[in-house]
N, C-alpha and C positions, 0 to 999 in steps of 0.2 A: 077321360070319362063317359060317361052311357048316355047313347043316341053319339057319340063324334068319328067320325071316319080319325083312315089310318092305309096311310096310303103309303103303300109299300115303295119303295125308292129306282130304279132303272137295276138298277144290282139284284136287287133283291130280287125282284120281277127277272130276268134274265137263266138268274141262278138257279133257280126253286125249278124253272120250267126246262130248266138243259137237265136235273134234277139232283146236282149238289147240293149235297150236306149242309143247313145253314143254322149254325147258334143262335140259341134263344137268345140273344141282348141285343141292349137298345141299339150300341155301337157299334161298327168294327177298328180294331186296333190292325191300318195298312203295315205290311210288311213290306219297305220300297224294299225294289230290285234292281237301281240302281240309280244313277243321276239325272238325270228328268232329258227327254226323251230317246229311253231305254227301249221300248217295244218299237218294234219296225212296219213303218207306215211307209202308206202311197199317197203321191199327190193325186186330189180329186185332177187334174188336169191331164194326168201322165194317161189315166183311165180313160176317161172323155177320146184324149186322139186315140187310145189303144183302141177304143173303139169303129172311130171311123179309118184303121189304116183297113186294108184288101189283105194285107200278110201280117197277123199279132204278132208280136213280137212276145209276149208275156204266155206265160205256161196259162193251158185250160184249168189246172188243178189249183193253178197259185191257192184260191179260197177254200178251197176243197178242208172237209172236217175246224175250222175258225171258224174261230168270234171275229166278224168283222162291226168295228166300232165305227160309228159317220160321226164326225165332230170338224171341232177348229182349231189347229197351233198357233194360229199367226195371232203375234202380239193386236192389230189394231180389232180382234175382233170383239174382246177386252173378256175372252173367259178364261183370265188365267185365276189361280188360284197358289197361296204363299201357304207354302208345307217344308218339311224341316229339309225333302233337295234342292229344295232353293226361292224363289221368290216369283219369279213365272212361272209357270209348271204348266199348264192346259190340265185343267180338268180335262177335254175323254181321255188322258195317259192315266189319272188316275181313278176313271173306273173302269179303263182296264184292269190296274196296280189292284183294285179290292176283286172284283172277277176268278184273275190271277192267283188270290189270293185262298178265295171261295175254292176254284178248281183243284191245286192242290193240299186244302187243307194245314194250309202254313201261315195266316195268320198270323198275327200277336196276344200273346195270352196274359193280362198282368197276374204278380204272386198277389198275396192274398195283402190288405193292406194292412195287416198290422208290420209284415215284416220291412215297410219304407216308418215306420213309426219306430217301430224299433231302432235302427237304424238311429234316427236323426237324434231318441236318448241316449241312446250309447255313445255317438256322438258328442255331443255335449257334454256328457256324462266324462268322458274321453282329456276332453281340453282345458274342463275343470279339475281333469286330477292332476295335470299334467303343467297348472296353468300357480299350482300350491307346491307341485312337490318339487317342480324342477327353476330352476335361476335363469337359462335361458334361450329367452324365445327364438334362434336361432335355432334349441336343439328341438321348442316344443315344435315349431315351424315346421322340420325337417319329420319331427313323427308325422306328422301332419297332412306330408309329403306323402308319405310314403303306405296311409291311410288311405287317403281320397285314390292313387290307382290302385289300391286292395279294390276298392266299390267299383273302379271304372273296371277294373279286370270283371270283377262276376258279376257286373254288367253287362258286358263283349261275352263268356262265357254261358249266361245265360238266354242272349239273345240267338246264340248257337243252337238256343231249346226250346226258340219262339216263345222262352217268357222275357215280359217288359219289367224290369227291375226302377220304380226310378229311382236316379240319385240323382241327379242335380242338384232340384232341391234343396232336400241334407248337404253336400258340398256346399251349394253357395252361402248359406246359414251357419254352416260350417266355418266357412274361410273371412267371413263377418263379421264372426262370434272373436276371431282368433286377430283379424287386422283390430278391433275396438281395442282387445284385450290386451295385446303389445302395442297400439298406440297409451296403452291409459297405466300399462305398468316401464313402461320406457318415458312418461312424465310420472309416474310415481319417482322412479330411483336418482330420475330425474331431481329435482325437490330434495330428496335422500342427499343426495349428491353435495350437491349447492346446503345444504345443511349440516352437514357434514364435514366440510370444508368450508365456512363457517368460522364451525366450531373448535375444529382443529387447531387454526388456522390463531386460535387465541393463546395458545403452548402450545405452540410446534415452528419447527422452523418449514417451510412453504412448500420446501424439495422434500420433506418427510411427511410432510397431509398429503404430498401428489406419492409419496408409493401407499399410503393407508388406504389410501380414499381405492388406484389402482385395482389393489389389492382386492378388492373389494370389500374396505373394515366398512360402517359406519356405524357412527356413533351415536349413532338409535338402537343400535343394537349392540352393541359393545358391553358389556352385562361386571361388578365389581367381583375383582378377585386378586386373593394372594398374590404375591408375587418379593424375593430377591430387586430388590432397588435402593442404588446410591445416594441418599436425597444431601441438597442444602441447601444453606442458609445463611446469607451476609443479609447486615448489619451493619449500618452509618454509622459510624463514633463521629461525636462534635455535630453531629443535627440540633441539638437545642443550641448553645451556642449563634450556632448561625444561624436562626430561624429569629435567635436577637435582633442579628445588625440587619435581618431586610422584610421587607414589606411581603405577606403570606403573594402575591404575583408569581414575586422572584425566585420565594421557594420552590413553589409550586413548577416554574419553572427549570428552576436548577434541580429541581427530580427529577421532571420526564427530560430531560438530558444528558442527565447522568443512568439513570435506567433503558433509555434505550439504546447505548452504549454498549449497558450488560445484559443487556437481554439477547441482543445482535453477536455476540462474547458466544450466550449459552447457546444460542442455536449455530453457532461454530461449530460446536459439538458436540449437537446432536441432541441434548438436553431438551429435557421439557419445563417448563414455565410455568409452578403449581402457583402462584398471586403473588402478591403486593400485599408485606402488611406494614403501615404505614412507610414506613423507613427501610423496609428489609423485603428483601426477596429471596421466594422459595423454587428453589429447583430440585431435578429428581433426572434420576438416570435409569432404564430400564422395565419401564413404560412409555408410553402403548407400546412403544419398538422395541424387541428386547436387545442388549445387549449383554455380547462378552467379555465389553473393558470397559465397563460401567466405570466401572474403582478410580481406573487412570484418566477415563474422558472426564468426570468429574474433578479432579486433584489439577487435573493439564487447564479446564474451563478455569478451578480459582487461581492457578496460577495468571490465565491471558489474562481476567478483570481485576487483578491487583493491577497489570500493564495498563492495561486501560485506563485505572483510577488515576493512573502514576498520570499521563499522560489530560484528563478531566481536569486536573489542578493544573498545569501549566495551563490551562487555558482559562479559567476564573479567578478570581480575584487576589492576589496576595492574602488577604486576612483570612482570606480560609483555606491555608493548609496547611490546618491542622485538620481541615475535614479528612475521614478516614475512615477503613472499613473494616470490620473484622467477618471472618469465615471459618464455618463449623462444618462439618461432612464425618457422613455416619453412612453403613454398608446396613441390612439387615430388614427382614421378614415388614412388608408391610399390606397391605391395602392400596388397593385402589381403584376407580372408576368413579362416576358418574354419580357424586353427593349433588341432592340437595331437594327443592319444592320443583311439583309439575313445570312453577314456572320461567323458575331458574335454576340451572346444572351446573355442576363444575366438575372440571375433569381436577380427584384429588389423592391423595395421599393421608392415611389417615394409621397412625397408632405407636406402639411407642421405639417403632425404630424415628421416626419424625418427632418426638417431645427428644428424644433424646439426641437430634441433632442440633436441635436449635437451642437445647444447655449447651454443648460443646461452645456454640458460637458464642454462647451470655460467655464461656473461660477462655479465651480469646484478647482481651481487655487485657494494657501489658505484658503480655504473655507471647504471643503473635497473633500478623497479620489470618494467619491462615491456623487449624490444627482441626489432624482429623483422628481420630477414633482407630483405635490393632486391629478391629475389623478389616474397615475400610484400608490401613495399612499392609495387611498381610498380600489384599488380594491382586493387588499393586509387584506384587514381588520386588524386583529390582529396577522396576522405569525411574527410580526417586529413591532423592536420597531424605533419609529418614533423620530428623532431633528430637529425639526424647524427651517433655518439659516433663514429665512424672504423674505419678495419678491426683485423680482430682476427684474430688465429693461433689457432684452434683446435685442441682435440687429435686426434688419426687423421686428418687431413685438409693436404694440399700447402699446398690454394689458401687463399688468407686469407677474409675474409666480411668488406662490409660490414657494421652493423648501426644501428638508425637505433630511437629512441621512437617511441612513437606518442602520440598526443593528441588527445581533442577539439577539436575547432574552437571556438572561443570567436567570439561576433560583438561 
């Protein structure tokens, strides 16, 4: 302000006296010439002893045309400073470096302030874009490493031209942003993975669930689609009679034991359990995992379900020997996906294929335990022996359906 004093530094005064060009700026960015104690130095004790000698050992022109700065480098003198070159940098050498920079005009100059700002904004935009488009934090990290190396290379090349590009702030901010964003993405992905496992486990075998989740499949982004699937309906026969002879608690226990066995059989054949409808089970093959042998697997499962039924009947009371099942199977196009409200979604199949499979199951009573449509039979080839039970008129369809009873081929 007006009336205040401006006291030039010793570097400024010496440089001006020696005629060095002094930049018009408040601060000088020092261009360090090497590590601590890089400049030649002579001990004061050596010079004192030199004066006392009758025969001098030092050259008479040792200090000719030299700038001599007198100061201390001893730690005990407490004239040390912290610099990028070290934490115990003698102040006298800092002065020497500044004078050397002014003499050689090789002091550092900062790039325009807009350049570091542009680098920081571009880095943030790059990272934001990567997290939107790339799904792999490792890939994003690799890109950030390359970008960091490019910035450090640019900083190094500019330093050769005596230009200072401050990139460390941008790099620190960039890596902190990446670490927090990667942790957030990992936490979100882990939560989605756990949720997907919880949802898939309701209707898929645990091995299939692990395969789906490991492949990056998520219940949150699985869309409904039309697929060819094979649908199985299984319904208990004689359930009403059995209900009359047992308490509700006993009925629930029997059903739970029976369903547990049948679901295990379905999972063993890579099937998807859709739902339980009272005393009936709906399952299908071909979704969400593709299954080229879906018809064969469905019939194999149905035959094993009959075997499981016979084993189960052997365990329950002899009065329940009329406890039986009917199974209907049909193959065709159906829409599969998560259907329901925001609070409750179920992975299910809808369409005419589902209705027909249910109607086929309804035709099993008095005919056979298992009946399949002609479409399912055709897709099995020669895997099973099929008994033709003729043409049936099913409810809700004008077209009649030809039904077959599958049996294992015996040699």
